[in-house]
N, C-alpha and C positions, 0 to 999 in steps of 0.2 A: 446608460448605457450599461449592457451589460459585459463584464468580464470571467472568461470562463478561463478556469488553470485544471491543470492534468500533471498526475504525477506517475510516471511511471519507476517501477523498483523491482529490479531482478534477484531474486533471494536461492542461497545455499543454505537448505534444511538439513542442519546437521545430525540432528537425532532420528531423522526419516527412513526407514529401513524399508517400508513401503508405501503404497500410496496412501492408504488409510493413515498413516502415522503423518504424511505430509497435509491432507485434507486436515487433520487437526489441528495442526499447530494453523494453516492460512485461513479456515473459520477464526478461530480465536481473533489474529489480527484481523479479519474482515470484519467480524462481528464488534469487536471494540473501535473502530475505526467509526463503523458509523453510529454506533450509542455515543463517540466523546463530541466527533464533530462532524457530523451531521453531511456526511457526504455520498457520493454514489460510491462504491468499489467493485470490482472482477476481479476474479481469479483468470489472466489469461493464457495459463499450463505452464511448460510442457508437462506431457502428463507422464513425468520418472518423478522418483522418490526423493529425492534428492535435491532440486530445483523448483522455483516458483516466479510466475512473472506476475503482476501484480500493478492495476491500473487504480487512481484514487483521482475522481475528479469535485469539481465543484464551483458555482456560479453566484458571483456578487456584484454590487452597482460599483465597489471599490479594486481597485489591484492590489493594495496596500492588506485590504482583507482576505484578498485567496491568496497571497505570498503567507500569511500569517496560517488560517488555514491548512494550507499544504505542508509550510514545515512544521506543524506541531505533528500534521501527519507523518511526517518522517520520520520525528525524533520517537513519535512511540512503534514504530516498523522497527527502528533502528535498537529500539527497548526491549524487543523479543530476544529473551538470552536463548531459543532455542535455533534462530536462522540468522546469516551473516548477509548484510544489505553489497553486492557484489558492484552493483550500475544502480545510481539515481536519474532522473533528468527529470526537470519540471520544464511544461511550456506552457504559456501565457496568450490565450488571445485576444 
């Protein structure tokens, strides 16, 4: 049986003044998440310079593995010095 996990994160991008600054920070995070954890990621918006919402998803055959991957992804996002996590949620389906 396949287990699907979804991590959603709302970020405050402290260093961003323009949308280009925001995209630079978010793209860097998305690239590192894909390279390190082999997950699917998306920038959900909004199109304001200091706010971002990310979605990270993975599929595995064990729930524990999904939790490990998503918790690792969350730690990577939280380690980004240019962004602050305001809200996070993990959903397992």
